DRENZAVO-373180 format. One record per residue (C-alpha): y, z, x. Coordinates in Angstrom, 1 decimal. Layout:
N
+--------+--------+--------+
:      Y :      Z :      X :
+--------+--------+--------+
:      Y :      Z :      X :
...
+--------+--------+--------+
END
This chain:
429
+--------+--------+--------+
:      Y :      Z :      X :
+--------+--------+--------+
:    0.0 :    0.0 :    0.0 :
:    2.4 :    0.8 :    2.9 :
:    1.8 :   -2.6 :    4.5 :
:    2.4 :   -4.3 :    1.2 :
:    5.7 :   -2.5 :    0.8 :
:    6.7 :   -3.5 :    4.4 :
:    5.9 :   -7.1 :    3.6 :
:    8.0 :   -7.0 :    0.5 :
:   10.8 :   -5.3 :    2.4 :
:   10.8 :   -8.0 :    5.1 :
:   11.0 :  -10.8 :    2.5 :
:   13.9 :   -9.1 :    0.7 :
:   15.7 :   -8.5 :    4.1 :
:   15.4 :  -12.2 :    4.9 :
:   16.7 :  -13.4 :    1.5 :
:   19.5 :  -10.9 :    1.2 :
:   20.8 :  -10.1 :    4.7 :
:   20.2 :  -13.6 :    6.1 :
:   21.4 :  -15.5 :    3.0 :
:   18.2 :  -17.4 :    3.6 :
:   17.8 :  -20.9 :    2.3 :
:   14.6 :  -22.9 :    2.6 :
:   15.0 :  -26.0 :    4.7 :
:   14.6 :  -29.3 :    2.8 :
:   14.5 :  -31.4 :    6.0 :
:   11.6 :  -33.8 :    6.5 :
:   11.6 :  -32.8 :   10.2 :
:   10.2 :  -29.4 :   10.7 :
:   12.2 :  -27.1 :   13.0 :
:   12.6 :  -23.4 :   13.5 :
:   15.6 :  -21.3 :   14.4 :
:   15.4 :  -19.6 :   17.9 :
:   18.6 :  -17.9 :   18.5 :
:   22.1 :  -17.8 :   20.1 :
:   22.5 :  -18.8 :   23.7 :
:   25.3 :  -19.2 :   26.2 :
:   26.6 :  -22.5 :   27.6 :
:   28.7 :  -22.0 :   30.7 :
:   30.0 :  -25.5 :   30.8 :
:   27.2 :  -26.7 :   33.2 :
:   25.3 :  -27.8 :   30.1 :
:   21.9 :  -26.2 :   30.0 :
:   21.2 :  -28.8 :   27.3 :
:   22.6 :  -31.8 :   29.2 :
:   22.9 :  -34.5 :   26.6 :
:   25.1 :  -34.6 :   23.5 :
:   23.2 :  -36.7 :   21.0 :
:   25.3 :  -36.3 :   17.9 :
:   28.9 :  -35.4 :   17.1 :
:   30.4 :  -34.7 :   13.7 :
:   33.8 :  -33.3 :   14.8 :
:   35.4 :  -36.0 :   17.0 :
:   35.7 :  -39.6 :   15.8 :
:   36.3 :  -40.7 :   19.4 :
:   32.9 :  -39.4 :   20.6 :
:   30.4 :  -42.0 :   21.8 :
:   27.8 :  -40.2 :   19.6 :
:   30.0 :  -39.8 :   16.6 :
:   27.7 :  -39.7 :   13.5 :
:   30.3 :  -41.2 :   11.0 :
:   30.7 :  -38.0 :    9.1 :
:   32.8 :  -34.9 :    9.7 :
:   32.3 :  -31.2 :    9.3 :
:   32.5 :  -30.2 :    5.7 :
:   34.4 :  -26.9 :    5.9 :
:   34.5 :  -26.7 :    2.1 :
:   30.7 :  -26.9 :    1.7 :
:   29.8 :  -25.0 :    4.8 :
:   26.4 :  -23.6 :    3.9 :
:   25.0 :  -27.0 :    2.8 :
:   26.7 :  -28.7 :    5.7 :
:   25.1 :  -26.7 :    8.5 :
:   21.6 :  -27.2 :    7.0 :
:   22.2 :  -30.9 :    6.7 :
:   23.7 :  -31.1 :   10.2 :
:   20.7 :  -29.3 :   11.7 :
:   18.4 :  -31.7 :    9.9 :
:   20.3 :  -34.8 :   11.2 :
:   20.2 :  -33.3 :   14.7 :
:   16.5 :  -32.6 :   14.5 :
:   15.8 :  -36.1 :   13.4 :
:   17.8 :  -37.5 :   16.4 :
:   16.2 :  -35.1 :   18.9 :
:   12.7 :  -35.9 :   17.6 :
:   13.4 :  -39.7 :   17.8 :
:   14.3 :  -39.2 :   21.5 :
:   11.2 :  -37.2 :   22.2 :
:   13.0 :  -33.9 :   22.7 :
:   11.6 :  -30.6 :   21.6 :
:   14.7 :  -28.4 :   21.3 :
:   18.3 :  -28.9 :   20.3 :
:   21.4 :  -26.8 :   20.0 :
:   24.3 :  -26.8 :   17.6 :
:   27.6 :  -26.0 :   19.3 :
:   31.3 :  -25.8 :   18.5 :
:   30.5 :  -26.2 :   14.8 :
:   29.8 :  -30.0 :   14.9 :
:   28.2 :  -30.9 :   18.2 :
:   24.4 :  -31.4 :   18.8 :
:   23.1 :  -31.0 :   22.3 :
:   19.6 :  -31.6 :   23.7 :
:   17.6 :  -32.8 :   26.7 :
:   14.1 :  -33.4 :   28.1 :
:   13.5 :  -29.9 :   29.4 :
:   12.5 :  -27.7 :   26.5 :
:   13.2 :  -24.5 :   28.4 :
:   16.6 :  -25.3 :   30.0 :
:   18.5 :  -23.7 :   27.1 :
:   17.6 :  -20.3 :   28.5 :
:   19.3 :  -20.9 :   31.9 :
:   22.5 :  -19.0 :   31.2 :
:   21.0 :  -16.4 :   28.9 :
:   21.3 :  -15.1 :   25.4 :
:   24.7 :  -14.9 :   23.7 :
:   26.0 :  -12.2 :   21.4 :
:   25.2 :  -13.1 :   17.8 :
:   28.9 :  -12.9 :   17.0 :
:   29.2 :  -16.2 :   19.0 :
:   27.1 :  -17.9 :   16.3 :
:   28.1 :  -18.5 :   12.7 :
:   25.8 :  -18.6 :    9.7 :
:   26.2 :  -19.0 :    6.0 :
:   29.5 :  -18.1 :    4.4 :
:   31.1 :  -18.2 :    7.9 :
:   29.4 :  -14.8 :    8.6 :
:   28.0 :  -13.7 :   11.9 :
:   24.5 :  -15.1 :   12.4 :
:   21.8 :  -12.4 :   11.7 :
:   18.2 :  -12.2 :   13.0 :
:   17.1 :  -13.5 :    9.6 :
:   19.6 :  -16.4 :    9.2 :
:   17.8 :  -19.8 :    8.8 :
:   20.7 :  -21.9 :    9.8 :
:   23.5 :  -21.1 :   12.2 :
:   25.8 :  -23.0 :   14.7 :
:   27.2 :  -21.9 :   18.0 :
:   31.0 :  -21.6 :   18.5 :
:   32.6 :  -23.1 :   21.6 :
:   30.4 :  -22.9 :   24.7 :
:   27.6 :  -21.4 :   22.7 :
:   24.4 :  -23.1 :   21.4 :
:   22.4 :  -22.0 :   18.4 :
:   19.0 :  -23.2 :   19.4 :
:   16.3 :  -24.8 :   17.3 :
:   12.8 :  -25.9 :   18.2 :
:   11.1 :  -28.9 :   16.7 :
:    7.8 :  -27.9 :   15.1 :
:    5.0 :  -30.5 :   15.3 :
:    3.4 :  -31.8 :   12.2 :
:   -0.1 :  -30.6 :   11.4 :
:   -2.6 :  -33.0 :   12.9 :
:   -5.6 :  -32.0 :   10.8 :
:   -5.9 :  -33.2 :    7.2 :
:   -6.3 :  -30.5 :    4.6 :
:   -6.0 :  -30.3 :    0.8 :
:   -5.0 :  -27.3 :   -1.3 :
:   -7.4 :  -25.9 :   -3.9 :
:   -5.1 :  -23.2 :   -5.3 :
:   -4.5 :  -19.5 :   -5.5 :
:   -7.4 :  -17.1 :   -6.1 :
:   -7.9 :  -13.4 :   -6.2 :
:   -9.8 :  -11.3 :   -3.7 :
:  -10.8 :   -8.0 :   -5.1 :
:  -12.1 :   -6.8 :   -1.8 :
:  -15.5 :   -6.0 :   -3.1 :
:  -17.7 :   -5.0 :   -0.2 :
:  -20.4 :   -7.5 :    0.4 :
:  -18.9 :   -9.9 :   -2.1 :
:  -15.6 :  -11.2 :   -0.7 :
:  -14.7 :  -14.7 :   -1.6 :
:  -14.3 :  -15.3 :    2.2 :
:  -16.5 :  -12.9 :    4.2 :
:  -15.2 :  -13.8 :    7.6 :
:  -11.8 :  -12.6 :    8.9 :
:  -11.3 :  -15.1 :   11.8 :
:   -7.6 :  -15.1 :   12.8 :
:   -4.6 :  -12.9 :   12.2 :
:   -0.9 :  -13.0 :   13.1 :
:   -0.4 :   -9.4 :   11.8 :
:    0.6 :   -6.9 :   14.5 :
:   -0.6 :   -4.0 :   12.3 :
:   -4.1 :   -5.4 :   12.2 :
:   -6.9 :   -3.3 :   13.7 :
:   -8.6 :   -6.6 :   14.7 :
:   -7.3 :   -7.1 :   18.2 :
:  -10.2 :   -9.4 :   18.9 :
:   -8.8 :  -12.1 :   16.5 :
:   -5.0 :  -11.4 :   17.0 :
:   -3.3 :  -14.6 :   18.0 :
:   -0.1 :  -13.1 :   19.5 :
:    1.7 :  -15.5 :   17.2 :
:    3.9 :  -13.2 :   15.2 :
:    4.7 :  -13.5 :   11.5 :
:    8.0 :  -15.4 :   11.4 :
:    9.9 :  -14.3 :    8.3 :
:   13.0 :  -16.1 :    9.4 :
:   11.3 :  -19.5 :    9.7 :
:    8.8 :  -18.9 :    6.9 :
:    9.2 :  -22.5 :    5.7 :
:    7.8 :  -23.9 :    9.0 :
:    5.7 :  -20.9 :   10.0 :
:    3.5 :  -20.8 :    6.9 :
:    2.4 :  -24.5 :    7.0 :
:    1.6 :  -24.0 :   10.7 :
:   -0.4 :  -20.9 :    9.9 :
:   -2.5 :  -23.0 :    7.5 :
:   -2.9 :  -25.6 :   10.1 :
:   -4.1 :  -23.1 :   12.7 :
:   -6.4 :  -21.6 :   10.2 :
:   -7.8 :  -25.1 :    9.4 :
:   -8.6 :  -25.7 :   13.1 :
:  -10.3 :  -22.3 :   13.4 :
:  -12.4 :  -22.9 :   10.3 :
:  -13.3 :  -26.4 :   11.6 :
:  -14.3 :  -25.1 :   15.0 :
:  -16.7 :  -22.7 :   13.2 :
:  -18.2 :  -25.5 :   11.2 :
:  -16.6 :  -24.3 :    7.9 :
:  -14.7 :  -26.5 :    5.5 :
:  -13.0 :  -24.1 :    3.1 :
:  -10.7 :  -21.3 :    4.1 :
:   -8.0 :  -19.0 :    2.7 :
:   -4.6 :  -17.7 :    3.9 :
:   -4.1 :  -14.1 :    2.7 :
:   -1.5 :  -11.4 :    3.1 :
:    1.0 :  -13.7 :    4.7 :
:   -0.7 :  -13.9 :    8.1 :
:   -4.5 :  -13.7 :    7.8 :
:   -7.1 :  -16.5 :    7.9 :
:  -10.4 :  -16.0 :    6.1 :
:  -13.4 :  -18.3 :    5.8 :
:  -17.2 :  -18.3 :    5.5 :
:  -20.3 :  -20.5 :    5.8 :
:  -20.7 :  -20.6 :    2.0 :
:  -17.0 :  -20.5 :    1.1 :
:  -17.2 :  -23.9 :   -0.7 :
:  -18.9 :  -22.1 :   -3.5 :
:  -17.5 :  -18.5 :   -3.3 :
:  -13.8 :  -18.9 :   -2.8 :
:  -13.2 :  -18.7 :   -6.6 :
:  -15.6 :  -15.9 :   -7.4 :
:  -12.8 :  -13.5 :   -8.3 :
:  -11.0 :  -16.0 :  -10.5 :
:   -7.6 :  -17.6 :  -10.1 :
:   -4.5 :  -15.6 :   -9.3 :
:   -0.7 :  -16.0 :   -9.5 :
:   -0.2 :  -13.8 :   -6.4 :
:    0.7 :  -16.6 :   -4.0 :
:    4.1 :  -17.7 :   -2.6 :
:    5.2 :  -21.1 :   -1.3 :
:    7.1 :  -21.9 :    1.9 :
:   10.4 :  -21.1 :    0.2 :
:    9.4 :  -17.5 :   -0.9 :
:    9.0 :  -18.8 :   -4.5 :
:    5.9 :  -18.4 :   -6.7 :
:    3.4 :  -21.1 :   -5.7 :
:    3.3 :  -24.1 :   -8.0 :
:    0.0 :  -25.9 :   -8.8 :
:    1.1 :  -29.1 :   -7.0 :
:    2.3 :  -27.6 :   -3.8 :
:    0.5 :  -28.3 :   -0.6 :
:    1.3 :  -25.2 :    1.4 :
:    1.3 :  -21.6 :    0.1 :
:    0.1 :  -18.2 :    1.2 :
:   -1.7 :  -15.4 :   -0.6 :
:    0.0 :  -12.1 :   -0.9 :
:   -2.2 :   -8.9 :   -0.7 :
:   -5.5 :   -9.3 :   -2.6 :
:   -5.1 :  -13.1 :   -2.9 :
:   -6.0 :  -16.2 :   -1.0 :
:   -4.3 :  -19.5 :   -1.1 :
:   -7.3 :  -21.7 :   -0.6 :
:   -7.5 :  -24.9 :    1.4 :
:  -10.2 :  -27.4 :    2.3 :
:  -10.6 :  -29.8 :    5.2 :
:  -10.2 :  -33.4 :    4.0 :
:  -10.8 :  -36.8 :    5.5 :
:  -13.7 :  -39.3 :    5.5 :
:  -15.8 :  -37.1 :    7.9 :
:  -15.8 :  -34.1 :    5.4 :
:  -18.3 :  -34.6 :    2.6 :
:  -17.6 :  -33.4 :   -0.9 :
:  -19.2 :  -30.1 :   -1.6 :
:  -20.5 :  -31.3 :   -5.0 :
:  -22.8 :  -34.1 :   -6.1 :
:  -21.4 :  -36.6 :   -8.6 :
:  -24.2 :  -38.6 :  -10.2 :
:  -23.0 :  -41.7 :  -12.3 :
:  -24.2 :  -41.7 :  -15.9 :
:  -22.5 :  -44.9 :  -16.9 :
:  -19.6 :  -46.6 :  -18.7 :
:  -18.9 :  -45.5 :  -22.3 :
:  -16.3 :  -46.3 :  -24.9 :
:  -13.5 :  -43.8 :  -25.4 :
:  -11.1 :  -43.3 :  -28.3 :
:   -7.9 :  -41.3 :  -27.4 :
:   -7.6 :  -40.2 :  -31.1 :
:  -11.1 :  -38.8 :  -31.2 :
:  -12.2 :  -38.2 :  -27.7 :
:  -15.8 :  -37.9 :  -26.6 :
:  -14.5 :  -35.7 :  -23.7 :
:  -11.5 :  -33.8 :  -25.1 :
:  -10.2 :  -31.6 :  -22.2 :
:   -8.1 :  -33.1 :  -19.6 :
:   -8.9 :  -31.4 :  -16.3 :
:   -7.1 :  -33.6 :  -13.6 :
:   -4.3 :  -36.2 :  -13.8 :
:   -3.4 :  -38.2 :  -10.7 :
:   -1.2 :  -40.7 :  -12.6 :
:    1.5 :  -38.7 :  -14.5 :
:    3.4 :  -36.0 :  -12.5 :
:    4.5 :  -34.5 :  -15.8 :
:    1.0 :  -33.7 :  -16.8 :
:    0.0 :  -30.0 :  -17.0 :
:   -3.0 :  -30.8 :  -14.8 :
:   -1.1 :  -32.7 :  -12.1 :
:   -1.9 :  -31.2 :   -8.7 :
:    0.3 :  -33.2 :   -6.4 :
:   -2.0 :  -36.2 :   -5.8 :
:   -0.9 :  -39.6 :   -6.9 :
:   -3.7 :  -42.2 :   -7.0 :
:   -2.9 :  -45.7 :   -5.7 :
:   -5.0 :  -48.4 :   -7.2 :
:   -4.5 :  -50.7 :   -4.2 :
:   -6.2 :  -47.9 :   -2.0 :
:   -9.1 :  -47.6 :   -4.4 :
:  -12.0 :  -47.6 :   -1.9 :
:  -10.2 :  -45.1 :    0.3 :
:   -8.9 :  -42.7 :   -2.3 :
:  -11.4 :  -42.8 :   -5.1 :
:  -14.1 :  -40.6 :   -3.4 :
:  -11.5 :  -37.8 :   -3.0 :
:  -10.3 :  -38.2 :   -6.6 :
:  -13.9 :  -37.9 :   -7.7 :
:  -14.5 :  -34.8 :   -5.7 :
:  -11.3 :  -33.1 :   -7.0 :
:  -12.4 :  -33.9 :  -10.6 :
:  -15.9 :  -32.6 :  -10.0 :
:  -14.4 :  -29.4 :   -8.6 :
:  -12.1 :  -29.0 :  -11.7 :
:  -15.1 :  -29.6 :  -14.0 :
:  -17.2 :  -27.0 :  -12.1 :
:  -14.5 :  -24.4 :  -12.4 :
:  -14.4 :  -24.8 :  -16.2 :
:  -18.2 :  -24.7 :  -16.4 :
:  -18.5 :  -28.4 :  -17.5 :
:  -21.6 :  -30.2 :  -16.3 :
:  -20.2 :  -33.7 :  -16.9 :
:  -16.8 :  -35.3 :  -16.6 :
:  -15.4 :  -38.7 :  -17.0 :
:  -12.7 :  -40.8 :  -15.3 :
:  -10.4 :  -42.4 :  -17.8 :
:   -7.5 :  -44.8 :  -17.3 :
:   -8.1 :  -45.2 :  -13.6 :
:   -7.3 :  -41.7 :  -12.4 :
:   -7.3 :  -39.1 :  -15.2 :
:  -10.4 :  -36.9 :  -15.6 :
:  -11.7 :  -35.3 :  -18.8 :
:  -14.5 :  -33.0 :  -19.7 :
:  -15.5 :  -30.5 :  -22.4 :
:  -17.8 :  -27.5 :  -23.0 :
:  -20.3 :  -29.7 :  -24.9 :
:  -19.6 :  -32.8 :  -22.8 :
:  -23.2 :  -33.2 :  -21.8 :
:  -24.0 :  -34.1 :  -25.4 :
:  -20.8 :  -35.8 :  -26.6 :
:  -19.9 :  -38.1 :  -23.7 :
:  -21.7 :  -41.1 :  -25.3 :
:  -20.7 :  -40.6 :  -28.9 :
:  -18.7 :  -43.9 :  -29.0 :
:  -21.5 :  -45.8 :  -27.4 :
:  -21.8 :  -47.7 :  -24.2 :
:  -19.0 :  -50.0 :  -22.9 :
:  -18.7 :  -52.8 :  -20.4 :
:  -14.9 :  -52.3 :  -19.8 :
:  -15.0 :  -49.9 :  -16.8 :
:  -13.4 :  -50.9 :  -13.6 :
:  -13.5 :  -50.6 :   -9.8 :
:  -10.0 :  -51.2 :   -8.6 :
:   -8.9 :  -54.5 :   -9.9 :
:  -12.5 :  -55.7 :  -10.5 :
:  -15.0 :  -55.0 :  -13.3 :
:  -17.4 :  -52.1 :  -12.5 :
:  -20.6 :  -53.4 :  -10.9 :
:  -23.2 :  -51.5 :  -12.8 :
:  -23.5 :  -47.8 :  -12.0 :
:  -21.3 :  -47.8 :   -8.9 :
:  -20.2 :  -44.4 :   -7.7 :
:  -16.6 :  -45.7 :   -7.5 :
:  -16.0 :  -46.7 :  -11.1 :
:  -13.5 :  -45.5 :  -13.7 :
:  -12.7 :  -46.2 :  -17.3 :
:   -9.7 :  -48.2 :  -18.5 :
:   -7.6 :  -47.4 :  -21.6 :
:  -10.6 :  -47.9 :  -24.0 :
:  -13.4 :  -46.7 :  -21.8 :
:  -14.5 :  -43.8 :  -19.6 :
:  -16.9 :  -43.7 :  -16.7 :
:  -19.0 :  -40.5 :  -16.8 :
:  -20.5 :  -38.5 :  -14.0 :
:  -22.7 :  -35.5 :  -13.8 :
:  -21.6 :  -32.7 :  -11.4 :
:  -24.0 :  -30.5 :   -9.6 :
:  -24.3 :  -28.4 :   -6.5 :
:  -26.3 :  -29.8 :   -3.6 :
:  -29.6 :  -28.0 :   -2.6 :
:  -28.2 :  -27.5 :    0.9 :
:  -24.8 :  -27.4 :    2.5 :
:  -23.6 :  -30.7 :    3.8 :
:  -22.7 :  -30.8 :    7.5 :
:  -19.9 :  -32.4 :    9.3 :
:  -18.7 :  -32.9 :   12.9 :
:  -16.7 :  -29.7 :   13.8 :
:  -15.2 :  -31.3 :   16.9 :
:  -11.8 :  -32.8 :   16.8 :
:  -11.5 :  -36.5 :   17.1 :
:   -8.7 :  -36.3 :   19.7 :
:  -10.5 :  -35.5 :   23.0 :
:  -12.9 :  -33.1 :   21.1 :
:  -10.3 :  -30.3 :   21.4 :
:  -11.5 :  -27.0 :   19.9 :
:   -9.4 :  -24.3 :   18.4 :
:   -9.9 :  -22.0 :   21.4 :
:   -8.3 :  -24.6 :   23.6 :
:   -5.1 :  -24.5 :   21.5 :
:   -4.1 :  -20.9 :   22.0 :
:   -6.7 :  -19.2 :   24.2 :
:   -9.8 :  -17.3 :   23.4 :
:   -9.4 :  -15.0 :   20.3 :
+--------+--------+--------+
END
């Protein structure tokens, strides 16, 4: 309970004291701190200027003193994009509208740290340890570091409870932690929970957790209590044993929405992810039962369980199916639909109108109530018999039976890029 209170206190401190605002930039970067510039330029190259129209790197916009909070976030994003395009890993914002960088990622430390009073944050206030965006004043850099994108494909499965029942945890193996208060020094990563940069820290935690799970030969894992990684050999089938939860937050400290890719569980909750990609087999069997007629006004399968066409659907989960990528994307769609059917206790489901999935509690006996059909499709072509990549159109539905395999399907736990294992990424844990 004490640790839960501490976590809540830290989040409130970030949001209130730091006037924290989630970064909306497509380039991931994290705030580092306020550092001196003695005129010898520890960051040697000015790459963007928004205060001097005569500058060779003038960016064709000026400092917006009247919309300061939004301006500094936007300026940091533009600077991050420029630095990344040049292959630089750090950049500094100086003199309110100058962006400096260079090839040496550590050179910004050369002159030492500056007093926080030399850096300005939201509402023109002194930059605090929790401020997400700040700029240095004259001869002062506020330093940011470019955060690399996750290089392992994962998909989100949602937020689920963990009631901490001994011997029956959804994920039995605690394999990685960033929590200093943990008693598990053997799995402590020495990467500290970063409340200030939560919007980049949390996706990176999910990425590191994915790599750890993969190195162990596991496909499904959960991020719990802001900084813990849990997994298990049979986690494909146990992650939801304690039912769904609303006790997860997203990278902006907001309640997690069903369509978000990155979230974290709070205490007693996991935000669950699964490795994805062609080398990771679906954990469920989908057996084709055939093409059948369907009537939207009197459906044979009446419960919509997945929609990858309409983002306004209540069962939209962030995936948009592209018909032109049918062969590549359809197996993943089929797996997600099978997973949704299993969670509702449905033994069959159907794919209707290219990429919406339907089921029902009595679907095993009702799916064929309108008779067979020959109007199912596979991409832009008619469905060739009982192909495993077929869907219904607007008057048909292609039905599949869902079941659990008799044994767990294996996959190559080595990384494709030089077979790098997780222990190689940040030492033995």
